[in-house]
py3Dmol code that shows the C-alpha trace and the ligand (Angstrom):
import py3Dmol

protein = """\
ATOM      1  CA  UNK A   1      14.874  -8.432  16.736  1.00  0.00           C
ATOM      2  CA  UNK A   2      11.660 -10.129  17.804  1.00  0.00           C
ATOM      3  CA  UNK A   3       9.979 -12.818  15.713  1.00  0.00           C
ATOM      4  CA  UNK A   4       6.674 -13.126  17.565  1.00  0.00           C
ATOM      5  CA  UNK A   5       7.929 -13.668  21.101  1.00  0.00           C
ATOM      6  CA  UNK A   6      11.302 -15.186  20.137  1.00  0.00           C
ATOM      7  CA  UNK A   7      14.361 -12.949  20.432  1.00  0.00           C
ATOM      8  CA  UNK A   8      16.883 -13.212  17.566  1.00  0.00           C
ATOM      9  CA  UNK A   9      20.102 -11.293  18.050  1.00  0.00           C
ATOM     10  CA  UNK A  10      22.890 -11.044  15.431  1.00  0.00           C
ATOM     11  CA  UNK A  11      26.483 -11.197  16.663  1.00  0.00           C
ATOM     12  CA  UNK A  12      29.680 -10.844  14.646  1.00  0.00           C
ATOM     13  CA  UNK A  13      32.771 -12.870  15.535  1.00  0.00           C
ATOM     14  CA  UNK A  14      34.976 -10.987  13.105  1.00  0.00           C
ATOM     15  CA  UNK A  15      35.643 -10.070   9.523  1.00  0.00           C
ATOM     16  CA  UNK A  16      35.496 -11.940   6.251  1.00  0.00           C
ATOM     17  CA  UNK A  17      37.314 -10.064   3.484  1.00  0.00           C
ATOM     18  CA  UNK A  18      36.359 -11.227  -0.004  1.00  0.00           C
ATOM     19  CA  UNK A  19      37.521 -10.156  -3.445  1.00  0.00           C
ATOM     20  CA  UNK A  20      35.139 -10.351  -6.431  1.00  0.00           C
ATOM     21  CA  UNK A  21      36.840 -13.616  -7.433  1.00  0.00           C
ATOM     22  CA  UNK A  22      35.548 -15.209  -4.230  1.00  0.00           C
ATOM     23  CA  UNK A  23      32.175 -15.224  -6.014  1.00  0.00           C
ATOM     24  CA  UNK A  24      33.607 -16.638  -9.249  1.00  0.00           C
ATOM     25  CA  UNK A  25      36.371 -16.003 -11.773  1.00  0.00           C
ATOM     26  CA  UNK A  26      33.968 -14.005 -13.978  1.00  0.00           C
ATOM     27  CA  UNK A  27      32.913 -11.588 -11.202  1.00  0.00           C
ATOM     28  CA  UNK A  28      34.076  -7.949 -11.313  1.00  0.00           C
ATOM     29  CA  UNK A  29      33.606  -5.156  -8.793  1.00  0.00           C
ATOM     30  CA  UNK A  30      32.312  -2.734 -11.449  1.00  0.00           C
ATOM     31  CA  UNK A  31      28.644  -1.996 -10.874  1.00  0.00           C
ATOM     32  CA  UNK A  32      28.830  -3.285  -7.303  1.00  0.00           C
ATOM     33  CA  UNK A  33      30.615  -0.394  -5.606  1.00  0.00           C
ATOM     34  CA  UNK A  34      28.133  -0.687  -2.710  1.00  0.00           C
ATOM     35  CA  UNK A  35      29.657  -4.093  -1.921  1.00  0.00           C
ATOM     36  CA  UNK A  36      33.307  -3.716  -2.956  1.00  0.00           C
ATOM     37  CA  UNK A  37      35.268  -0.723  -1.653  1.00  0.00           C
ATOM     38  CA  UNK A  38      37.807   1.320  -3.607  1.00  0.00           C
ATOM     39  CA  UNK A  39      40.464  -1.299  -2.835  1.00  0.00           C
ATOM     40  CA  UNK A  40      38.287  -3.928  -4.496  1.00  0.00           C
ATOM     41  CA  UNK A  41      37.415  -5.880  -1.350  1.00  0.00           C
ATOM     42  CA  UNK A  42      34.119  -6.601   0.363  1.00  0.00           C
ATOM     43  CA  UNK A  43      34.328  -6.595   4.149  1.00  0.00           C
ATOM     44  CA  UNK A  44      31.638  -8.939   5.390  1.00  0.00           C
ATOM     45  CA  UNK A  45      30.934 -10.120   8.922  1.00  0.00           C
ATOM     46  CA  UNK A  46      31.547 -13.587  10.307  1.00  0.00           C
ATOM     47  CA  UNK A  47      28.060 -13.839  11.719  1.00  0.00           C
ATOM     48  CA  UNK A  48      26.277 -15.807  14.412  1.00  0.00           C
ATOM     49  CA  UNK A  49      22.744 -15.479  15.757  1.00  0.00           C
ATOM     50  CA  UNK A  50      21.589 -15.899  19.342  1.00  0.00           C
ATOM     51  CA  UNK A  51      18.013 -17.216  19.560  1.00  0.00           C
ATOM     52  CA  UNK A  52      16.340 -17.055  22.960  1.00  0.00           C
ATOM     53  CA  UNK A  53      13.019 -18.760  23.546  1.00  0.00           C
ATOM     54  CA  UNK A  54      11.578 -20.187  26.765  1.00  0.00           C
ATOM     55  CA  UNK A  55      14.409 -21.874  28.662  1.00  0.00           C
ATOM     56  CA  UNK A  56      16.586 -22.336  25.576  1.00  0.00           C
ATOM     57  CA  UNK A  57      19.531 -20.181  24.585  1.00  0.00           C
ATOM     58  CA  UNK A  58      20.464 -21.269  21.081  1.00  0.00           C
ATOM     59  CA  UNK A  59      23.557 -20.120  19.250  1.00  0.00           C
ATOM     60  CA  UNK A  60      23.300 -20.501  15.474  1.00  0.00           C
ATOM     61  CA  UNK A  61      26.891 -20.822  14.242  1.00  0.00           C
ATOM     62  CA  UNK A  62      29.802 -19.914  16.448  1.00  0.00           C
ATOM     63  CA  UNK A  63      32.219 -17.965  14.310  1.00  0.00           C
ATOM     64  CA  UNK A  64      35.866 -18.435  13.445  1.00  0.00           C
ATOM     65  CA  UNK A  65      37.201 -18.529  16.972  1.00  0.00           C
ATOM     66  CA  UNK A  66      40.450 -16.775  17.934  1.00  0.00           C
ATOM     67  CA  UNK A  67      41.979 -17.648  14.569  1.00  0.00           C
ATOM     68  CA  UNK A  68      43.065 -16.169  11.288  1.00  0.00           C
ATOM     69  CA  UNK A  69      42.840 -17.935   7.957  1.00  0.00           C
ATOM     70  CA  UNK A  70      44.446 -16.221   5.002  1.00  0.00           C
ATOM     71  CA  UNK A  71      43.614 -17.800   1.645  1.00  0.00           C
ATOM     72  CA  UNK A  72      45.123 -14.912  -0.326  1.00  0.00           C
ATOM     73  CA  UNK A  73      43.173 -12.132  -2.012  1.00  0.00           C
ATOM     74  CA  UNK A  74      40.042 -14.228  -2.497  1.00  0.00           C
ATOM     75  CA  UNK A  75      39.317 -14.822   1.178  1.00  0.00           C
ATOM     76  CA  UNK A  76      40.658 -13.687   4.525  1.00  0.00           C
ATOM     77  CA  UNK A  77      38.914 -14.633   7.772  1.00  0.00           C
ATOM     78  CA  UNK A  78      39.712 -13.103  11.164  1.00  0.00           C
ATOM     79  CA  UNK A  79      37.666 -14.124  14.201  1.00  0.00           C
ATOM     80  CA  UNK A  80      37.657 -13.664  17.939  1.00  0.00           C
ATOM     81  CA  UNK A  81      34.827 -11.313  18.956  1.00  0.00           C
ATOM     82  CA  UNK A  82      31.960 -13.682  19.768  1.00  0.00           C
ATOM     83  CA  UNK A  83      32.612 -14.076  23.540  1.00  0.00           C
ATOM     84  CA  UNK A  84      32.662 -10.291  23.913  1.00  0.00           C
ATOM     85  CA  UNK A  85      29.311 -10.013  22.139  1.00  0.00           C
ATOM     86  CA  UNK A  86      27.777 -12.741  24.288  1.00  0.00           C
ATOM     87  CA  UNK A  87      29.109 -11.108  27.464  1.00  0.00           C
ATOM     88  CA  UNK A  88      27.571  -7.787  26.417  1.00  0.00           C
ATOM     89  CA  UNK A  89      24.211  -9.569  26.231  1.00  0.00           C
ATOM     90  CA  UNK A  90      24.738 -11.112  29.682  1.00  0.00           C
ATOM     91  CA  UNK A  91      25.136 -14.620  28.256  1.00  0.00           C
ATOM     92  CA  UNK A  92      27.797 -16.862  29.823  1.00  0.00           C
ATOM     93  CA  UNK A  93      29.147 -19.830  27.808  1.00  0.00           C
ATOM     94  CA  UNK A  94      27.474 -22.186  30.296  1.00  0.00           C
ATOM     95  CA  UNK A  95      24.080 -20.542  29.578  1.00  0.00           C
ATOM     96  CA  UNK A  96      24.092 -21.741  25.968  1.00  0.00           C
ATOM     97  CA  UNK A  97      21.826 -24.793  25.740  1.00  0.00           C
ATOM     98  CA  UNK A  98      22.278 -25.503  22.027  1.00  0.00           C
ATOM     99  CA  UNK A  99      24.688 -24.680  19.238  1.00  0.00           C
ATOM    100  CA  UNK A 100      23.285 -25.222  15.748  1.00  0.00           C
ATOM    101  CA  UNK A 101      25.984 -25.306  13.081  1.00  0.00           C
ATOM    102  CA  UNK A 102      24.576 -24.505   9.644  1.00  0.00           C
ATOM    103  CA  UNK A 103      27.647 -26.363   8.389  1.00  0.00           C
ATOM    104  CA  UNK A 104      31.100 -27.307   9.609  1.00  0.00           C
ATOM    105  CA  UNK A 105      33.322 -24.797   7.802  1.00  0.00           C
ATOM    106  CA  UNK A 106      35.906 -23.210  10.076  1.00  0.00           C
ATOM    107  CA  UNK A 107      34.127 -19.832  10.247  1.00  0.00           C
ATOM    108  CA  UNK A 108      30.999 -21.451  11.702  1.00  0.00           C
ATOM    109  CA  UNK A 109      32.523 -23.846  14.232  1.00  0.00           C
ATOM    110  CA  UNK A 110      35.454 -21.830  15.584  1.00  0.00           C
ATOM    111  CA  UNK A 111      34.332 -21.448  19.180  1.00  0.00           C
ATOM    112  CA  UNK A 112      32.914 -24.972  19.606  1.00  0.00           C
ATOM    113  CA  UNK A 113      36.141 -26.286  21.125  1.00  0.00           C
ATOM    114  CA  UNK A 114      39.239 -24.635  22.534  1.00  0.00           C
ATOM    115  CA  UNK A 115      42.860 -25.418  21.608  1.00  0.00           C
ATOM    116  CA  UNK A 116      42.748 -28.478  23.886  1.00  0.00           C
ATOM    117  CA  UNK A 117      39.569 -29.716  22.098  1.00  0.00           C
ATOM    118  CA  UNK A 118      37.470 -29.039  25.222  1.00  0.00           C
ATOM    119  CA  UNK A 119      33.962 -27.659  24.649  1.00  0.00           C
ATOM    120  CA  UNK A 120      33.524 -23.898  25.051  1.00  0.00           C
ATOM    121  CA  UNK A 121      29.795 -24.256  25.685  1.00  0.00           C
ATOM    122  CA  UNK A 122      29.910 -27.113  28.157  1.00  0.00           C
ATOM    123  CA  UNK A 123      26.139 -27.530  28.555  1.00  0.00           C
ATOM    124  CA  UNK A 124      25.241 -27.241  24.895  1.00  0.00           C
ATOM    125  CA  UNK A 125      23.902 -29.857  22.540  1.00  0.00           C
ATOM    126  CA  UNK A 126      25.610 -29.467  19.142  1.00  0.00           C
ATOM    127  CA  UNK A 127      23.313 -29.851  16.129  1.00  0.00           C
ATOM    128  CA  UNK A 128      24.520 -30.152  12.523  1.00  0.00           C
ATOM    129  CA  UNK A 129      23.605 -31.844   9.245  1.00  0.00           C
ATOM    130  CA  UNK A 130      24.554 -35.517   9.387  1.00  0.00           C
ATOM    131  CA  UNK A 131      26.397 -35.583   6.002  1.00  0.00           C
ATOM    132  CA  UNK A 132      28.882 -33.081   7.464  1.00  0.00           C
ATOM    133  CA  UNK A 133      30.318 -35.796   9.700  1.00  0.00           C
ATOM    134  CA  UNK A 134      31.762 -37.907   6.888  1.00  0.00           C
ATOM    135  CA  UNK A 135      32.733 -34.899   4.797  1.00  0.00           C
ATOM    136  CA  UNK A 136      34.573 -32.916   7.474  1.00  0.00           C
ATOM    137  CA  UNK A 137      35.202 -34.911  10.620  1.00  0.00           C
ATOM    138  CA  UNK A 138      36.139 -38.305   9.187  1.00  0.00           C
ATOM    139  CA  UNK A 139      37.805 -37.023   6.014  1.00  0.00           C
ATOM    140  CA  UNK A 140      41.232 -35.683   6.889  1.00  0.00           C
ATOM    141  CA  UNK A 141      41.656 -34.431   3.295  1.00  0.00           C
ATOM    142  CA  UNK A 142      39.069 -31.705   3.926  1.00  0.00           C
ATOM    143  CA  UNK A 143      40.563 -28.758   5.773  1.00  0.00           C
ATOM    144  CA  UNK A 144      39.463 -28.266   9.380  1.00  0.00           C
ATOM    145  CA  UNK A 145      41.315 -26.979  12.438  1.00  0.00           C
ATOM    146  CA  UNK A 146      42.861 -29.999  14.198  1.00  0.00           C
ATOM    147  CA  UNK A 147      41.429 -29.063  17.608  1.00  0.00           C
ATOM    148  CA  UNK A 148      37.919 -28.662  16.144  1.00  0.00           C
ATOM    149  CA  UNK A 149      38.112 -32.075  14.441  1.00  0.00           C
ATOM    150  CA  UNK A 150      39.429 -33.609  17.670  1.00  0.00           C
ATOM    151  CA  UNK A 151      36.660 -31.893  19.648  1.00  0.00           C
ATOM    152  CA  UNK A 152      33.992 -33.366  17.388  1.00  0.00           C
ATOM    153  CA  UNK A 153      35.536 -36.836  17.621  1.00  0.00           C
ATOM    154  CA  UNK A 154      35.578 -36.649  21.421  1.00  0.00           C
ATOM    155  CA  UNK A 155      32.183 -35.018  22.025  1.00  0.00           C
ATOM    156  CA  UNK A 156      29.227 -36.861  23.537  1.00  0.00           C
ATOM    157  CA  UNK A 157      26.802 -33.999  22.906  1.00  0.00           C
ATOM    158  CA  UNK A 158      26.411 -34.242  19.126  1.00  0.00           C
ATOM    159  CA  UNK A 159      23.024 -34.369  17.401  1.00  0.00           C
ATOM    160  CA  UNK A 160      23.455 -34.992  13.666  1.00  0.00           C
ATOM    161  CA  UNK A 161      20.283 -34.181  11.701  1.00  0.00           C
ATOM    162  CA  UNK A 162      19.325 -36.030   8.498  1.00  0.00           C
ATOM    163  CA  UNK A 163      16.007 -34.349   7.686  1.00  0.00           C
ATOM    164  CA  UNK A 164      13.959 -31.233   8.433  1.00  0.00           C
ATOM    165  CA  UNK A 165      13.511 -31.243  12.227  1.00  0.00           C
ATOM    166  CA  UNK A 166      12.296 -29.222  15.195  1.00  0.00           C
ATOM    167  CA  UNK A 167      14.933 -28.434  17.783  1.00  0.00           C
ATOM    168  CA  UNK A 168      12.926 -26.205  20.161  1.00  0.00           C
ATOM    169  CA  UNK A 169       9.410 -24.725  20.192  1.00  0.00           C
ATOM    170  CA  UNK A 170       9.367 -22.281  17.256  1.00  0.00           C
ATOM    171  CA  UNK A 171      12.855 -23.240  16.090  1.00  0.00           C
ATOM    172  CA  UNK A 172      13.316 -25.766  13.307  1.00  0.00           C
ATOM    173  CA  UNK A 173      15.874 -26.613  10.659  1.00  0.00           C
ATOM    174  CA  UNK A 174      15.529 -27.338   6.959  1.00  0.00           C
ATOM    175  CA  UNK A 175      18.192 -29.100   4.931  1.00  0.00           C
ATOM    176  CA  UNK A 176      19.779 -26.721   2.398  1.00  0.00           C
ATOM    177  CA  UNK A 177      22.717 -28.675   0.912  1.00  0.00           C
ATOM    178  CA  UNK A 178      25.039 -27.440  -1.820  1.00  0.00           C
ATOM    179  CA  UNK A 179      27.464 -25.121  -0.069  1.00  0.00           C
ATOM    180  CA  UNK A 180      28.402 -28.230   1.902  1.00  0.00           C
ATOM    181  CA  UNK A 181      26.840 -31.726   1.744  1.00  0.00           C
ATOM    182  CA  UNK A 182      24.854 -31.338   4.967  1.00  0.00           C
ATOM    183  CA  UNK A 183      24.266 -27.591   5.112  1.00  0.00           C
ATOM    184  CA  UNK A 184      21.096 -26.634   6.963  1.00  0.00           C
ATOM    185  CA  UNK A 185      19.189 -23.407   7.589  1.00  0.00           C
ATOM    186  CA  UNK A 186      17.337 -22.486  10.768  1.00  0.00           C
ATOM    187  CA  UNK A 187      13.732 -21.266  10.723  1.00  0.00           C
ATOM    188  CA  UNK A 188      12.454 -19.245  13.682  1.00  0.00           C
ATOM    189  CA  UNK A 189       8.652 -19.002  13.611  1.00  0.00           C
ATOM    190  CA  UNK A 190       6.357 -17.285  16.089  1.00  0.00           C
ATOM    191  CA  UNK A 191       3.294 -15.026  16.016  1.00  0.00           C
ATOM    192  CA  UNK A 192       2.729 -15.511  12.294  1.00  0.00           C
ATOM    193  CA  UNK A 193       6.233 -14.356  11.371  1.00  0.00           C
ATOM    194  CA  UNK A 194       9.289 -16.309  10.253  1.00  0.00           C
ATOM    195  CA  UNK A 195      13.004 -15.656  10.073  1.00  0.00           C
ATOM    196  CA  UNK A 196      15.372 -17.804   8.050  1.00  0.00           C
ATOM    197  CA  UNK A 197      18.948 -17.983   9.324  1.00  0.00           C
ATOM    198  CA  UNK A 198      20.563 -18.998   6.063  1.00  0.00           C
ATOM    199  CA  UNK A 199      24.147 -19.756   7.051  1.00  0.00           C
ATOM    200  CA  UNK A 200      26.102 -19.779   3.793  1.00  0.00           C
ATOM    201  CA  UNK A 201      23.234 -21.103   1.629  1.00  0.00           C
ATOM    202  CA  UNK A 202      23.063 -17.464   0.525  1.00  0.00           C
ATOM    203  CA  UNK A 203      26.415 -15.731   1.044  1.00  0.00           C
ATOM    204  CA  UNK A 204      25.198 -12.259   0.150  1.00  0.00           C
ATOM    205  CA  UNK A 205      21.872 -10.748  -1.030  1.00  0.00           C
ATOM    206  CA  UNK A 206      23.643  -9.667  -4.242  1.00  0.00           C
ATOM    207  CA  UNK A 207      23.169 -13.291  -5.380  1.00  0.00           C
ATOM    208  CA  UNK A 208      19.486 -12.475  -5.997  1.00  0.00           C
ATOM    209  CA  UNK A 209      20.513 -10.055  -8.779  1.00  0.00           C
ATOM    210  CA  UNK A 210      23.536 -12.104  -9.801  1.00  0.00           C
ATOM    211  CA  UNK A 211      22.444 -15.757  -9.825  1.00  0.00           C
ATOM    212  CA  UNK A 212      25.758 -16.893 -11.351  1.00  0.00           C
ATOM    213  CA  UNK A 213      27.710 -15.625  -8.344  1.00  0.00           C
ATOM    214  CA  UNK A 214      28.828 -18.572  -6.236  1.00  0.00           C
ATOM    215  CA  UNK A 215      31.125 -19.105  -3.306  1.00  0.00           C
ATOM    216  CA  UNK A 216      34.555 -20.619  -3.885  1.00  0.00           C
ATOM    217  CA  UNK A 217      33.566 -22.782  -0.915  1.00  0.00           C
ATOM    218  CA  UNK A 218      30.534 -24.325  -2.653  1.00  0.00           C
ATOM    219  CA  UNK A 219      30.834 -28.120  -2.602  1.00  0.00           C
ATOM    220  CA  UNK A 220      28.168 -28.599  -5.294  1.00  0.00           C
ATOM    221  CA  UNK A 221      27.659 -25.255  -7.075  1.00  0.00           C
ATOM    222  CA  UNK A 222      24.674 -26.396  -9.174  1.00  0.00           C
ATOM    223  CA  UNK A 223      22.824 -27.736  -6.134  1.00  0.00           C
ATOM    224  CA  UNK A 224      23.763 -24.622  -4.157  1.00  0.00           C
ATOM    225  CA  UNK A 225      22.218 -22.440  -6.901  1.00  0.00           C
ATOM    226  CA  UNK A 226      18.962 -24.453  -6.881  1.00  0.00           C
ATOM    227  CA  UNK A 227      18.759 -24.249  -3.085  1.00  0.00           C
ATOM    228  CA  UNK A 228      19.408 -20.473  -3.179  1.00  0.00           C
ATOM    229  CA  UNK A 229      16.530 -20.081  -5.616  1.00  0.00           C
ATOM    230  CA  UNK A 230      14.255 -22.127  -3.339  1.00  0.00           C
ATOM    231  CA  UNK A 231      15.218 -19.953  -0.364  1.00  0.00           C
ATOM    232  CA  UNK A 232      14.699 -16.692  -2.271  1.00  0.00           C
ATOM    233  CA  UNK A 233      11.168 -17.950  -3.103  1.00  0.00           C
ATOM    234  CA  UNK A 234      10.532 -18.552   0.617  1.00  0.00           C
ATOM    235  CA  UNK A 235      11.635 -14.960   1.208  1.00  0.00           C
ATOM    236  CA  UNK A 236       9.000 -13.633  -1.216  1.00  0.00           C
ATOM    237  CA  UNK A 237       6.479 -14.254   1.574  1.00  0.00           C
ATOM    238  CA  UNK A 238       5.828 -10.844   3.229  1.00  0.00           C
ATOM    239  CA  UNK A 239       5.814 -12.425   6.718  1.00  0.00           C
ATOM    240  CA  UNK A 240       9.264 -13.975   6.206  1.00  0.00           C
ATOM    241  CA  UNK A 241      12.687 -12.381   6.665  1.00  0.00           C
ATOM    242  CA  UNK A 242      16.111 -13.869   6.113  1.00  0.00           C
ATOM    243  CA  UNK A 243      19.739 -13.219   6.950  1.00  0.00           C
ATOM    244  CA  UNK A 244      22.889 -15.149   6.158  1.00  0.00           C
ATOM    245  CA  UNK A 245      26.004 -15.483   8.250  1.00  0.00           C
ATOM    246  CA  UNK A 246      27.904 -13.077   5.982  1.00  0.00           C
ATOM    247  CA  UNK A 247      25.195 -10.583   5.010  1.00  0.00           C
ATOM    248  CA  UNK A 248      26.444  -6.975   5.228  1.00  0.00           C
ATOM    249  CA  UNK A 249      25.793  -5.694   8.774  1.00  0.00           C
ATOM    250  CA  UNK A 250      23.988  -9.025   9.407  1.00  0.00           C
ATOM    251  CA  UNK A 251      20.896  -7.183   8.254  1.00  0.00           C
ATOM    252  CA  UNK A 252      17.674  -9.111   7.675  1.00  0.00           C
ATOM    253  CA  UNK A 253      15.729  -8.599   4.487  1.00  0.00           C
ATOM    254  CA  UNK A 254      13.313 -10.198   2.091  1.00  0.00           C
ATOM    255  CA  UNK A 255      12.543 -10.464  -1.610  1.00  0.00           C
ATOM    256  CA  UNK A 256      10.203  -7.846  -3.074  1.00  0.00           C
ATOM    257  CA  UNK A 257       8.228  -8.934  -6.099  1.00  0.00           C
ATOM    258  CA  UNK A 258       7.637  -6.506  -8.932  1.00  0.00           C
ATOM    259  CA  UNK A 259       8.690  -6.274 -12.539  1.00  0.00           C
ATOM    260  CA  UNK A 260      11.996  -7.658 -11.244  1.00  0.00           C
ATOM    261  CA  UNK A 261      12.639  -9.286  -7.902  1.00  0.00           C
ATOM    262  CA  UNK A 262      14.787  -7.164  -5.637  1.00  0.00           C
ATOM    263  CA  UNK A 263      16.249  -7.405  -2.158  1.00  0.00           C
ATOM    264  CA  UNK A 264      14.709  -5.194   0.506  1.00  0.00           C
ATOM    265  CA  UNK A 265      16.496  -4.816   3.864  1.00  0.00           C
TER     266      UNK A 265
END
"""
ligand_1 = """\
1
ZN
Zn 30.931 -18.925 6.143
"""
view = py3Dmol.view(width=600, height=400)
view.addModel(protein, "pdb")
view.setStyle({"model": 0}, {"cartoon": {"style": "trace"}})
view.addModel(ligand_1, "xyz")
view.setStyle({"model": 1}, {"stick": {}})
view.zoomTo()
view.show()
């Protein structure tokens, strides 16, 4: 997809299987058969986005890595496909100039470091929200793959971000905390158009119709809900599109205003 003259390409690293209870104990599949199949599960992607502009090749999130994480019926994550997708686009790991992590959950940082904690993208600067450092990297009580935590601790290419910032011409980040303390979203803007790469600030467009649906991963559910509402308002602008890391088919959409707001992909 082109936003002005910036190329934004969705890539899936694997599959995120979620039951209704992933979105909250009160959530049922009934009425949402488009999302939950006959077995009661939603099969969502583990998404990443490749943003190419000028001499920068920017990867927004980097999947689960060659890993499986089974948290029971609520959540199953299986990664491993990102390198194949990059290769199909003719992108070598050494071509990636920047990796922007919307947050440091395992399904967004999986390919940052290999099992020996060496960087996969050896030339890349790694950007992430500064509060993530204390929450994930320094706090051993918060779950993180050991080799990813070790990779962060040993990396000299980290760029923690504390406020809304520009990271390349036409590519900026805005702080969208709630899902995690330092969650950020990426804004690609060019030629009068904008695309929001929402990470997990919005897990699924269904949250527009169902504002009480959360993620079991939300660190601060009330703040996450306020931030989601702010982002949905941004997406009411006809020149603005958005996609999250787990949106079905990684499809971009926006909010249509009318008697009721609805999602339009
Ligand atoms: Zn995620």
